[in-house]
C-alpha positions as CSV (number, residue, x, y, z in Angstrom):
1,M,-35.0,7.0,11.8
2,I,-30.8,8.6,11.9
3,Q,-28.0,5.4,12.3
4,T,-24.9,6.5,12.1
5,I,-21.5,5.1,9.9
6,A,-18.0,5.4,11.3
7,V,-14.7,6.8,8.7
8,K,-10.9,7.4,9.2
9,L,-8.7,9.9,8.5
10,A,-5.4,9.1,7.6
11,L,-3.2,12.0,6.3
12,W,0.6,11.4,6.2
13,V,2.7,14.4,7.5
14,G,5.9,15.8,7.0
15,A,8.4,13.1,6.3
16,G,5.6,10.4,6.9
17,S,4.4,11.3,10.3
18,L,0.3,9.4,10.4
19,L,-2.2,12.1,11.4
20,G,-5.9,9.9,12.1
21,V,-8.8,12.8,11.1
22,A,-11.6,10.1,11.0
23,A,-15.4,11.4,9.5
24,M,-19.0,10.7,10.9
25,S,-21.6,11.1,9.0
26,C,-25.5,9.4,8.9
27,M,-28.4,9.5,6.6
28,A,-30.1,12.9,7.5
29,G,-29.5,16.7,6.7
30,N,-27.6,18.0,3.3
31,P,-25.0,17.3,1.5
32,V,-22.0,19.2,2.6
33,P,-20.3,20.0,-1.4
34,L,-18.1,22.3,-2.5
35,N,-19.2,24.0,-5.2
36,G,-21.5,21.8,-5.9
37,N,-19.5,19.2,-6.0
38,P,-18.5,16.1,-3.6
39,L,-15.4,16.7,-1.7
40,S,-12.8,15.3,-2.4
41,I,-10.4,13.9,1.3
42,E,-8.4,17.0,1.1
43,A,-11.0,19.0,0.4
44,L,-13.5,17.9,3.2
45,F,-10.0,18.7,5.6
46,D,-9.7,22.0,3.6
47,H,-13.0,22.5,5.1
48,C,-13.7,21.4,8.9
49,R,-9.5,22.7,9.6
50,L,-8.4,19.4,10.2
51,P,-6.4,18.4,12.1
52,A,-7.2,21.2,14.4
53,P,-6.7,21.6,18.1
54,C,-8.2,19.5,20.6
55,S,-10.3,22.0,22.3
56,G,-13.7,21.2,21.3
57,P,-16.7,20.8,19.0
58,L,-15.7,21.4,15.5
59,A,-18.7,23.9,12.8
60,C,-17.9,21.2,10.6
61,E,-19.6,18.2,13.1
62,G,-23.3,16.7,12.0
63,S,-23.4,17.7,8.7
64,L,-24.5,15.2,6.0
65,V,-21.4,15.1,3.5
66,T,-20.2,13.3,-0.2
67,V,-16.6,12.7,-0.2
68,W,-14.7,10.8,-2.8
69,G,-11.2,8.9,-2.8
70,Y,-10.0,5.7,-4.4
71,L,-10.7,2.3,-2.9
72,D,-7.3,0.5,-0.9
73,P,-7.7,-3.0,-1.7
74,A,-5.5,-4.1,0.5
75,N,-7.6,-2.2,3.9
76,S,-10.7,-3.7,3.1
77,F,-11.6,-5.8,6.9
78,D,-15.4,-7.2,6.9
79,K,-16.5,-10.3,9.0
80,R,-16.4,-12.8,6.0
81,R,-12.8,-12.4,5.9
82,Y,-11.9,-11.7,8.9
83,P,-14.5,-12.5,12.0
84,G,-12.4,-12.0,14.4
85,L,-12.9,-8.3,14.8
86,P,-15.2,-6.3,16.7
87,Y,-15.5,-3.7,13.5
88,E,-16.0,-3.9,9.6
89,K,-14.1,-1.2,7.3
90,F,-12.1,0.0,4.1
91,K,-10.1,2.3,3.6
92,L,-10.5,5.3,0.9
93,V,-6.8,7.2,-0.9
94,D,-6.4,9.7,-2.3
95,H,-3.7,10.9,-5.0
96,D,-1.5,12.4,-2.8
97,G,-1.4,10.0,0.2
98,R,-4.2,11.0,2.2
99,S,-6.4,8.5,3.5
100,M,-10.2,8.3,5.4
101,E,-11.9,4.7,6.7
102,V,-15.2,4.0,6.4
103,W,-17.0,2.4,8.5
104,P,-20.1,0.3,7.8
105,Q,-21.9,0.0,10.5
106,A,-25.4,-1.5,9.4
107,S,-26.3,-4.3,11.6
108,D,-25.5,-7.2,8.0
109,N,-22.4,-5.2,5.5
110,R,-22.4,-7.8,3.2
111,A,-24.2,-5.6,0.3
112,I,-21.4,-3.3,1.0
113,F,-18.8,-5.2,0.7
114,D,-20.5,-7.0,-2.1
115,Q,-20.5,-3.4,-4.6
116,L,-17.5,-2.7,-3.2
117,A,-16.1,-6.2,-5.0
118,R,-17.5,-4.9,-7.5
119,H,-15.9,-2.0,-7.9
120,P,-12.3,-2.9,-6.7
121,S,-11.1,0.2,-8.9
122,G,-12.1,4.1,-10.0
123,K,-13.6,7.0,-7.6
124,V,-15.7,6.3,-4.6
125,M,-18.5,8.1,-3.6
126,V,-19.9,7.9,0.5
127,T,-22.9,10.2,1.7
128,G,-21.8,10.1,5.6
129,R,-22.6,12.7,8.8
130,L,-19.9,14.1,9.5
131,H,-19.2,13.4,13.6
132,G,-15.8,15.1,16.7
133,V,-13.4,11.9,17.7
134,R,-10.1,13.1,20.2
135,M,-7.7,11.4,18.4
136,P,-4.2,10.9,21.1
137,T,-0.9,11.9,18.8
138,G,2.6,11.0,20.5
139,G,1.1,12.2,24.4
140,G,-1.0,15.1,22.4
141,C,-4.2,14.9,21.1
142,V,-5.8,16.4,17.6
143,Y,-9.2,15.9,17.1
144,G,-10.9,15.7,13.8
145,V,-14.3,13.8,12.4
146,K,-15.5,10.7,11.6
147,V,-17.8,9.3,8.6
148,L,-19.9,6.3,9.1
149,I,-22.2,4.5,6.7
150,D,-24.8,2.0,7.6
151,D,-26.1,1.5,3.9
152,V,-25.0,-0.1,0.7
153,S,-27.5,3.1,-1.1
154,Q,-24.8,5.0,0.9
155,L,-21.9,4.4,-1.5
156,A,-22.3,5.4,-5.3
157,F,-19.3,4.6,-8.2
158,E,-18.0,6.2,-11.2
């Protein structure tokens, strides 16, 4: 059974303009590590050649990836704390200002957010399937990827 999870990547470019990028994942297929290791946010961007023009699908779409970053506790939104939101998500960041949103999609995401609360610092690894996303930007468009998760087993911590 393939279930999906969404993750939005955000990349600060140049003098602080925000370029949104995302990564989507399902639990099927093989991870896409570089040299046998999980991908950093930067390596995922490089692997998928992001950001890309809105001209069509990316070669990395449909791939199962493991990507790592650090939890941004100020950007973690679950239904227990924010019951009015139509989604639940949390953000991973790296030391260079890149970020990635992870969107849990299970019918009940409490176990995912409970695990995150137990690991507020340190490296977080997320495994999910990539899916292309068109994102409007100031009159234009860029193509990125989303990563969606649906089970706590898609998280690992160091």
